[in-house]
LUMLOFI-750906 format. One line per field, with one value per atom (N, C-alpha, C): z, x, y; residue in three letters; atom name. Coordinates in nm, 2 decimals. Each point is the difference from the previous one (the first is absolute). Layout:
N
up [Z:...]
east [X:...]
north [Y:...]
resn [ALA:...]
name [CA:...]
! end
This chain:
98
up [-3.30:0.02:0.14:0.00:0.12:0.08:0.13:0.08:0.03:0.00:0.03:0.15:0.03:0.14:0.07:0.11:0.08:0.14:0.03:0.13:0.11:0.11:0.12:0.04:0.04:0.05:-0.11:-0.12:-0.11:-0.07:-0.03:-0.07:-0.12:-0.11:-0.12:-0.01:0.01:-0.01:-0.11:-0.11:-0.12:-0.05:0.00:-0.05:0.09:0.12:0.10:0.12:0.04:0.11:0.14:0.08:0.14:0.10:0.11:0.11:0.09:0.02:0.09:0.10:0.13:0.10:0.12:0.05:0.12:0.12:0.10:0.13:0.08:0.06:0.08:0.13:0.05:0.12:0.12:0.02:0.12:-0.02:-0.12:-0.02:-0.03:-0.01:-0.04:0.09:0.13:0.09:-0.04:-0.08:-0.04:-0.13:-0.06:-0.12:0.00:-0.08:-0.01:-0.11:-0.08:-0.11:0.02:-0.08:0.01:-0.11:-0.10:-0.10:-0.05:-0.04:-0.06:-0.15:-0.07:-0.14:-0.05:-0.08:-0.05:-0.14:-0.08:-0.13:0.00:-0.09:-0.02:-0.11:-0.06:-0.10:-0.12:-0.05:-0.12:-0.08:-0.13:-0.08:-0.05:0.05:-0.04:0.11:-0.04:0.10:0.06:-0.08:0.05:0.11:-0.03:0.10:0.12:-0.02:0.11:0.10:-0.06:0.09:0.08:-0.06:0.06:0.12:-0.03:0.10:0.11:-0.04:0.10:0.10:-0.05:0.09:0.10:-0.04:0.08:0.11:-0.05:0.09:0.10:-0.04:0.09:0.11:-0.04:0.09:0.11:-0.05:0.10:0.09:-0.05:0.08:0.10:-0.04:0.09:0.11:-0.03:0.10:0.10:-0.05:0.09:0.09:-0.06:0.08:0.11:-0.04:0.10:0.11:-0.02:0.11:0.09:-0.06:0.08:0.09:-0.06:0.07:0.11:-0.02:0.10:0.12:-0.03:0.11:0.10:-0.05:0.08:0.06:-0.02:0.06:0.14:0.08:0.13:0.00:0.05:-0.01:0.13:0.00:0.13:0.06:0.13:0.08:-0.05:-0.04:-0.05:0.12:0.12:0.12:0.02:-0.05:0.02:-0.11:-0.10:-0.11:0.04:-0.03:0.03:-0.08:0.06:-0.08:-0.07:-0.09:-0.08:0.08:0.11:0.07:0.13:0.05:0.12:-0.02:0.07:-0.01:0.12:0.09:0.12:-0.02:0.03:-0.01:0.13:0.02:0.13:0.02:-0.09:0.01:0.08:0.00:0.08:-0.08:0.07:-0.05:0.02:-0.08:0.02:0.13:0.04:0.13:0.12:-0.01:0.10:0.00:-0.12:0.00:0.06:-0.02:0.06:0.15:0.06:0.14:0.07:-0.07:0.06:0.03]
east [-0.56:0.02:0.06:0.11:0.07:-0.07:-0.02:-0.07:0.10:-0.05:0.08:0.03:0.11:0.04:-0.10:-0.06:-0.09:0.06:0.05:0.06:-0.11:0.05:-0.09:-0.04:-0.12:-0.05:-0.02:-0.01:-0.02:-0.13:-0.09:-0.12:-0.02:-0.04:-0.02:-0.15:-0.03:-0.14:-0.01:-0.07:-0.01:0.13:0.10:0.13:0.09:-0.04:0.08:0.03:0.12:0.04:-0.02:-0.05:-0.03:0.08:0.03:0.06:-0.11:-0.01:-0.10:0.06:-0.03:0.06:-0.09:-0.03:-0.08:0.08:-0.07:0.07:0.01:0.12:0.02:-0.08:-0.03:-0.08:0.05:0.13:0.06:0.00:-0.03:0.00:-0.13:-0.11:-0.13:-0.06:0.05:-0.05:0.04:0.11:0.05:-0.07:-0.09:-0.06:-0.15:-0.07:-0.15:-0.04:0.09:-0.03:0.07:-0.05:0.07:0.10:0.01:0.10:0.04:0.12:0.05:-0.02:-0.04:-0.01:0.02:0.11:0.02:0.07:-0.02:0.05:0.15:0.07:0.14:0.03:-0.11:0.00:0.09:-0.02:0.07:-0.07:0.02:-0.06:0.11:0.12:0.11:0.03:0.00:0.03:0.14:0.09:0.14:0.01:-0.07:0.00:-0.08:-0.11:-0.08:0.08:0.08:0.08:0.11:0.05:0.10:-0.07:-0.12:-0.08:-0.04:-0.04:-0.04:0.11:0.12:0.11:0.02:0.00:0.01:-0.11:-0.12:-0.12:0.01:0.03:0.01:0.10:0.12:0.11:-0.04:-0.06:-0.04:-0.11:-0.09:-0.11:0.06:0.09:0.06:0.08:0.07:0.07:-0.09:-0.11:-0.10:-0.07:-0.03:-0.06:0.10:0.12:0.10:0.01:-0.01:0.00:-0.12:-0.11:-0.12:0.01:0.06:0.01:0.11:0.10:0.10:-0.05:-0.09:-0.07:-0.07:-0.06:-0.08:0.07:0.13:0.08:0.04:0.00:0.05:0.16:0.06:0.14:0.06:0.09:0.06:0.09:-0.01:0.08:-0.03:-0.12:-0.03:0.01:-0.02:0.01:0.13:0.11:0.13:0.05:-0.08:0.03:-0.02:0.10:-0.01:-0.10:-0.08:-0.09:0.08:-0.05:0.07:0.04:-0.07:0.03:0.09:-0.01:0.06:0.14:0.10:0.14:0.03:-0.10:0.02:-0.09:0.06:-0.07:-0.04:-0.13:-0.05:0.02:0.05:0.02:0.12:0.03:0.11:0.13:0.11:0.13:0.07:0.10:0.07:0.07:0.06:0.07:-0.10:-0.12:-0.10:-0.05:-0.01:-0.04:0.11:0.12:0.11:0.00:-0.04:0.00:-0.11:-0.10:-0.12:0.03]
north [-1.96:0.14:0.03:0.07:0.04:0.11:-0.02:0.10:0.11:0.13:0.11:0.00:0.06:0.02:0.09:-0.05:0.08:0.03:0.11:0.03:0.00:-0.04:0.00:0.14:0.02:0.13:0.11:-0.05:0.10:-0.05:0.10:-0.03:0.10:-0.05:0.08:0.03:0.13:0.04:0.10:-0.04:0.09:0.05:-0.08:0.04:0.07:0.03:0.07:-0.10:0.00:-0.09:0.06:-0.09:0.03:-0.09:0.06:-0.08:-0.05:-0.13:-0.05:-0.10:0.02:-0.08:-0.01:-0.12:-0.02:0.04:0.06:0.03:-0.12:-0.02:-0.12:0.00:-0.11:-0.01:0.08:0.00:0.07:0.15:0.05:0.15:0.05:-0.08:0.04:0.11:0.01:0.10:0.14:0.01:0.13:0.06:-0.08:0.04:-0.01:0.08:0.00:-0.09:-0.06:-0.08:-0.14:-0.10:-0.13:-0.02:0.09:-0.01:0.14:0.01:0.13:-0.01:0.10:0.00:0.15:0.02:0.13:-0.01:0.10:0.01:0.01:-0.07:0.02:0.10:0.05:0.11:-0.03:-0.12:-0.04:-0.10:0.00:-0.11:-0.10:0.03:-0.09:-0.10:-0.13:-0.10:0.02:0.03:0.02:0.11:0.12:0.11:-0.04:-0.08:-0.04:-0.09:-0.09:-0.09:0.08:0.10:0.09:0.08:0.05:0.07:-0.09:-0.12:-0.11:-0.03:-0.01:-0.04:0.12:0.12:0.11:0.01:-0.01:0.00:-0.11:-0.12:-0.11:0.01:0.05:0.02:0.11:0.11:0.10:-0.05:-0.08:-0.05:-0.11:-0.08:-0.10:0.07:0.11:0.07:0.06:0.06:0.06:-0.11:-0.11:-0.11:-0.05:-0.01:-0.05:0.10:0.13:0.10:-0.02:-0.02:-0.03:-0.12:-0.11:-0.12:0.01:0.08:0.02:0.08:0.09:0.08:-0.09:-0.11:-0.08:-0.12:-0.01:-0.10:0.02:-0.10:0.01:0.00:0.10:0.02:-0.04:-0.10:-0.04:0.11:0.02:0.09:0.15:0.03:0.13:0.10:-0.04:0.09:0.06:-0.06:0.06:0.09:0.02:0.09:0.14:0.09:0.14:0.07:0.09:0.08:0.11:0.07:0.10:0.12:0.04:0.12:-0.03:-0.12:-0.04:-0.05:0.05:-0.05:-0.09:-0.01:-0.09:-0.12:-0.12:-0.12:-0.05:-0.02:-0.04:-0.15:-0.07:-0.15:-0.04:-0.12:-0.05:0.02:0.03:0.01:-0.13:-0.03:-0.12:-0.01:0.12:0.00:-0.02:0.05:-0.02:-0.15:-0.06:-0.14:-0.09:0.04:-0.09:0.01:0.11:0.02:-0.08:-0.03:-0.07:-0.14]
resn [MET:MET:MET:ARG:ARG:ARG:LYS:LYS:LYS:LYS:LYS:LYS:TYR:TYR:TYR:ALA:ALA:ALA:PRO:PRO:PRO:GLU:GLU:GLU:HIS:HIS:HIS:VAL:VAL:VAL:MET:MET:MET:ASP:ASP:ASP:ARG:ARG:ARG:ASP:ASP:ASP:GLY:GLY:GLY:VAL:VAL:VAL:TYR:TYR:TYR:TYR:TYR:TYR:TYR:TYR:TYR:VAL:VAL:VAL:ARG:ARG:ARG:HIS:HIS:HIS:ILE:ILE:ILE:THR:THR:THR:TYR:TYR:TYR:ASP:ASP:ASP:LEU:LEU:LEU:VAL:VAL:VAL:ALA:ALA:ALA:TYR:TYR:TYR:TYR:TYR:TYR:ASN:ASN:ASN:VAL:VAL:VAL:SER:SER:SER:ARG:ARG:ARG:LEU:LEU:LEU:CYS:CYS:CYS:PHE:PHE:PHE:SER:SER:SER:LEU:LEU:LEU:ARG:ARG:ARG:THR:THR:THR:LYS:LYS:LYS:SER:SER:SER:LEU:LEU:LEU:LYS:LYS:LYS:ALA:ALA:ALA:ALA:ALA:ALA:ILE:ILE:ILE:CYS:CYS:CYS:ALA:ALA:ALA:LEU:LEU:LEU:LYS:LYS:LYS:SER:SER:SER:ALA:ALA:ALA:SER:SER:SER:GLN:GLN:GLN:ARG:ARG:ARG:LEU:LEU:LEU:GLU:GLU:GLU:ASP:ASP:ASP:TYR:TYR:TYR:TRP:TRP:TRP:LEU:LEU:LEU:GLY:GLY:GLY:LEU:LEU:LEU:ARG:ARG:ARG:LEU:LEU:LEU:GLN:GLN:GLN:ASN:ASN:ASN:MET:MET:MET:ASP:ASP:ASP:ILE:ILE:ILE:PRO:PRO:PRO:ALA:ALA:ALA:ILE:ILE:ILE:GLN:GLN:GLN:VAL:VAL:VAL:VAL:VAL:VAL:LYS:LYS:LYS:SER:SER:SER:GLY:GLY:GLY:ASP:ASP:ASP:SER:SER:SER:ALA:ALA:ALA:VAL:VAL:VAL:ASP:ASP:ASP:ASP:ASP:ASP:GLY:GLY:GLY:LEU:LEU:LEU:LEU:LEU:LEU:LEU:LEU:LEU:SER:SER:SER:GLY:GLY:GLY:ALA:ALA:ALA:CYS:CYS:CYS:GLU:GLU:GLU:SER:SER:SER]
name [N:CA:C:N:CA:C:N:CA:C:N:CA:C:N:CA:C:N:CA:C:N:CA:C:N:CA:C:N:CA:C:N:CA:C:N:CA:C:N:CA:C:N:CA:C:N:CA:C:N:CA:C:N:CA:C:N:CA:C:N:CA:C:N:CA:C:N:CA:C:N:CA:C:N:CA:C:N:CA:C:N:CA:C:N:CA:C:N:CA:C:N:CA:C:N:CA:C:N:CA:C:N:CA:C:N:CA:C:N:CA:C:N:CA:C:N:CA:C:N:CA:C:N:CA:C:N:CA:C:N:CA:C:N:CA:C:N:CA:C:N:CA:C:N:CA:C:N:CA:C:N:CA:C:N:CA:C:N:CA:C:N:CA:C:N:CA:C:N:CA:C:N:CA:C:N:CA:C:N:CA:C:N:CA:C:N:CA:C:N:CA:C:N:CA:C:N:CA:C:N:CA:C:N:CA:C:N:CA:C:N:CA:C:N:CA:C:N:CA:C:N:CA:C:N:CA:C:N:CA:C:N:CA:C:N:CA:C:N:CA:C:N:CA:C:N:CA:C:N:CA:C:N:CA:C:N:CA:C:N:CA:C:N:CA:C:N:CA:C:N:CA:C:N:CA:C:N:CA:C:N:CA:C:N:CA:C:N:CA:C:N:CA:C:N:CA:C:N:CA:C:N:CA:C:N:CA:C:N:CA:C:N:CA:C:N:CA:C:N:CA:C:N:CA:C:N:CA:C:N:CA:C:N:CA:C:N:CA:C:N:CA:C]
! end
């Protein structure tokens, strides 16, 4: 007997499909739970897979944003702030004079 396709992060509970995913170690500080579990609000596997792809993409994008916030960015001190038009950092002309 051939096994049915079982997509990752999908669980069938009483005929309704749920999205289930563990929180990765580097992001556990942002959550009060160790795994996410929410209803995809469908009894159709095809519709659940479609909803799963959308939810996974949105979650991955959000997690990427969290990870980027925690990264050390090289030369961040020379980036202009939103309000300031004057850069307090070194200018190329000033660096050449030194």
